C-alpha positions in Angstrom: -37.4 -3.6 -32.4 -38.9 -5.1 -29.1 -39.1 -2.8 -26.1 -39.1 -4.3 -22.7 -41.4 -3.0 -20.0 -39.8 -0.8 -17.4 -39.3 -2.6 -14.1 -39.3 -0.6 -10.9 -36.3 -1.4 -8.7 -37.0 -1.9 -5.0 -34.9 -0.1 -2.5 -33.2 -2.1 0.3 -35.2 -2.7 3.5 -33.9 -0.4 6.2 -33.7 -2.1 9.6 -35.0 -0.4 12.7 -37.2 2.1 10.9 -40.7 1.0 12.1 -43.3 -1.2 10.6 -43.7 0.8 7.4 -40.1 0.0 6.2 -41.2 -3.6 5.3 -38.9 -5.3 7.7 -41.1 -6.1 10.7 -40.8 -3.3 13.1 -40.6 -4.5 16.7 -37.6 -6.9 16.5 -36.5 -6.0 12.9 -35.2 -9.4 12.0 -32.8 -9.7 15.0 -34.9 -12.2 17.0 -35.8 -11.5 20.6 -33.5 -10.3 23.4 -29.8 -11.1 23.8 -26.6 -9.4 22.9 -26.9 -9.8 19.1 -30.4 -8.2 19.2 -29.2 -5.0 21.0 -26.2 -3.7 19.3 -23.2 -4.4 17.1 -20.4 -6.6 18.5 -16.8 -5.8 17.7 -15.1 -8.1 15.2 -12.5 -9.2 17.7 -14.8 -9.7 20.6 -14.7 -13.2 21.9 -16.9 -13.1 25.0 -15.4 -13.4 28.5 -12.6 -15.8 27.7 -9.2 -14.3 28.2 -6.6 -17.1 28.6 -7.0 -18.7 25.1 -8.2 -15.7 23.1 -7.0 -15.0 19.6 -5.5 -11.7 20.6 -3.4 -13.3 23.3 -2.0 -15.9 20.9 -0.8 -13.3 18.4 2.8 -12.0 18.9 3.3 -8.3 19.6 3.9 -6.4 16.3 6.9 -4.1 16.8 9.2 -2.3 14.4 6.8 -1.7 11.5 7.1 2.1 11.4 9.2 4.5 9.5 12.0 4.8 12.1 12.4 1.1 12.8 15.5 -0.8 11.6 13.3 -3.1 9.5 12.1 -0.3 7.2 14.6 -0.6 4.4 14.7 1.7 1.4 13.1 0.9 -1.9 15.6 -0.6 -4.3 16.0 0.4 -7.9 18.1 -1.9 -10.1 20.7 -0.3 -12.3 19.3 -2.0 -15.4 16.0 0.0 -14.9 17.8 3.2 -15.7 18.3 2.1 -19.3 14.6 2.9 -19.8 15.3 6.6 -19.2 16.7 9.0 -21.9 20.4 9.3 -22.0 22.0 12.3 -20.3 19.2 12.9 -17.9 19.5 13.6 -14.2 18.4 10.7 -12.0 16.3 12.0 -9.1 13.0 11.2 -7.4 11.0 13.4 -9.9 12.1 11.5 -13.1 11.7 8.1 -11.5 8.2 8.8 -10.4 7.3 10.4 -13.7 8.5 7.3 -15.6 6.6 5.0 -13.2 9.7 3.2 -11.9 8.8 4.0 -8.2 5.8 5.5 -6.4 6.5 8.9 -4.8 4.6 8.1 -1.5 6.6 4.9 -0.9 9.9 6.6 -1.8 9.3 9.5 0.6 8.3 7.1 3.4 11.1 4.5 3.1 13.8 6.2 1.0 15.3 5.2 -2.3 18.6 3.6 -3.3 20.1 2.4 -6.6 21.9 -0.9 -6.5 24.3 -2.3 -9.1 22.2 -5.2 -10.5 22.5 -5.4 -14.3 24.5 -3.3 -16.8 24.1 0.2 -18.0 24.8 1.6 -21.5 23.9 5.4 -21.1 25.4 8.3 -19.4 23.5 9.7 -16.4 23.9 12.2 -13.6 22.7 10.5 -10.4 21.5 12.7 -7.5 20.0 10.0 -5.2 21.8 7.5 -2.8 23.6 4.8 -4.7 25.7 1.8 -3.9 29.5 1.8 -4.6 29.2 -1.0 -7.2 26.5 0.9 -9.1 28.5 4.2 -8.9 31.6 2.4 -10.4 29.4 1.1 -13.3 28.0 4.6 -14.0 31.3 6.3 -13.9 32.9 3.6 -16.1 30.3 4.5 -18.8 31.1 8.3 -18.4 28.3 9.3 -16.1 28.5 11.3 -12.9 27.5 10.5 -9.3 26.4 13.4 -7.1 24.4 11.4 -4.5 25.9 9.7 -1.5 27.8 6.4 -2.0 27.1 3.8 0.6 
C-alpha cells in the first residue's frame, strides 16, 4: 500500500491585515485611490445617474403580502386524498404529516380542497372545501365539517 505525503493546506489570504498576511499590505490588491479602493459599493449603486437607472425602470411591486388579494390559498386536489388511510379526519396536521402540503405555506396563505379527480374512500373533512369536492365526498359516504365555498 502506497502512502502519500501529507500536504499542508494554505489558508486564504486575508485582505487589509498588514504586510504579514501575504497580500501586500498598503493597498492590499485594491489598486490606488478611488471609490473601489476605499469601501464596498452597494450592488444596486449606479453612480450619479438617476433618469435611466435600473431602479426607476422597474415597476413598483405591490400586493405581494399575506393580506393582498393576489395571495390565494394553496390548492389540494381531491385525488390526493386517496393517498390517505380511509376514515381519517382531513385537517392540516394529517396533510403536513403525509407531505401533501407544507405547514408554513398553509398557515401563511390558507388551504382549500378542490374537486379535481375522483375519490374512493370515506373521509371527514375539517378544512375549507369547494362545493363540487364536498358533493363528491358526501356521495361516497364521507362527511364535511369545514366551510363550503
